[in-house]
C-alpha positions, 0 to 999 in steps of 0.5 A: 171250135165250141162243142154243143149239146143240144137237148131237145133237138127235135123240137121246134127250137132244136130244128131252129138252132140246127139251122143257126149251126149251119149259119155259122159254119165252122164255128161249132161241133155238135157232140151230142143230139137228144130226142124223146120218142121222134127216133126218125127225126133224130136219126136224120139229124145224126146222119146230117150232123155227124154228132159223136152221141144221140140220146133217145128213150130206151123204148126206141133204142133198137129203132134208132140203132136199126136206122143208124147201122153201121155209123160210128154214132154211139147211142145212149138212153135218156137216163144216162145220156142227158147226164153225160151231155151236161157234164162232159168236160169237152162240152162247151155249151148246153142247149137245153130246149126240152119241154116241160119239168123234164128239163129241170134235171139237165139244167141242174146238172149243166149248172153243177158242171159249170157250163154255159146253159142256153136256156129254152127250157121255162120250167127250170127257172119257174120250178127251181130258179133260186136253187139254180142261181145258187148253183151257178154261183158255186160252180161258175155257170151261166145262163144265156137265154133263148126266149125271145123276150129274155134275149131282148131284155139282155140285149137291151141291157148290153153295157148297162147296170142292173142297178139303173133298170127301173122296170122291165115290160115283157111283150106278148103277142096275146095268143090265138084268143087276144081279140076274142070278147066272149067266153073261152068255155067252148075253145076247140084244141085246134083253135088253142094250138093256132098261134097267129105269130110263132110256129111252136110245139103244142105245149107252149102253143097252149101255154100261149093261148092261156097266157100261162106262158108270159107268167112263166116268163115274168117268173123267168124274168125275176131270176134272171135279172134279179127284179121283183114281180112288181117291177115287170110289166106285161103288156099286149103287142100283137105284131111281135115286132118289139120283143121286150123293152127295158126302162131305166131310172132316167126314163129312157126305154130301150127296146130290141125290134125284129121280125119274129124268127127263133133263130136270131135270139138262139144265135145271139145266145150261142155267139154272146156277146158277139153278134154274127151275120144272119141271112134273114128277112129284114125288118122294114118299118115303112111297110109295117106302119103301125106298132100296137099295144095294150093291157092284158085282159087279166079277167079273161086270162087269169093265168097272168095274176096266177103266176104273179101271186105264185112267184110272190109266195115263193117256195115250192109254190111255183113248182106247184104252179108248173106241175099242174099246168103241165099236167093240165095242158096235156089233159086238154090236148087229149080232150079230158078237160076244157080249156078254161079248166087248165088254169082253174085246176092250177089255182085250185091245187095252189090253194091246197098247197102247204108251202115249203119255204126254202126247198132244196132240189130233192124237195122240189123234184119230191113236190113235182113227183107227188103232183104228177102221180096224183093228178096224171 
């Protein structure tokens, strides 16, 4: 029985991961569950799954302790808990479903400790892809992507050599504004959160609406599959049935299809390279009828090109891309800026940044922290 640390267990990815654990009865034991501030939900999960440890922000430590009462489950604060959950010798797989740049440090620590990392935290590879890959090579850790797009690429590559790849085709739903023809200046928070295909947290929903999410996924694909950004194509696919494709040097294209449900890529990551039965609604091509594809409108959604230029520049530019975007998304969610200001501010900060070409991990954190102190 493999032992798991699930970081960010109270979010949408965490919920789906626990459903996968239910499906794979007896195959996994949860040792750590972590949350930021949702102590009530974390307590419910803890009482149901009986992990050895739960991790919560110190502000909510006593609240969680009061609910768990006489339970033998140990409570750790985030400061100590995430380090322990990613370095524990008895943990086989670390599921990193933490949202935002806060998820980078756990990925680094898990990599240093030779863990299998089921990665949903995009920011880890966006901010520090080269550094994380170097640590993986040094300490023998491995990343299995949870993102549906990167899982689809991994599945399409099953048994194939990376040298046979001609290009990767990342599919995108297009978000809630994919059919919009007029300006996005007056977009409301509610409209931006209303994703047509996926149920996600607020941060990733806004990233999907600006299409920065797809730019991040392109950067992740660069690091995961060792391809230049010029060999990764983004295409809008409104139905979200084809989760991504790989075109090979002989012209063949292999795609992974399925109804949109995050349990599929999560279970594949946990059982890789095996497949296990999963009772979900199955794809019915007769009912589906038609699949549509079209090019993204990069004038209306400039985030895609901003992300592409950031990974081409490399160094600390993707750190700036991620940090400023994250800050501006939360400002938009608080009603402090307009929707279109998110990417405008990202572009402005990148243009002013003095790049560090080959940053250390410490320098990456320094750049990230400076931006948060200055703009948050």
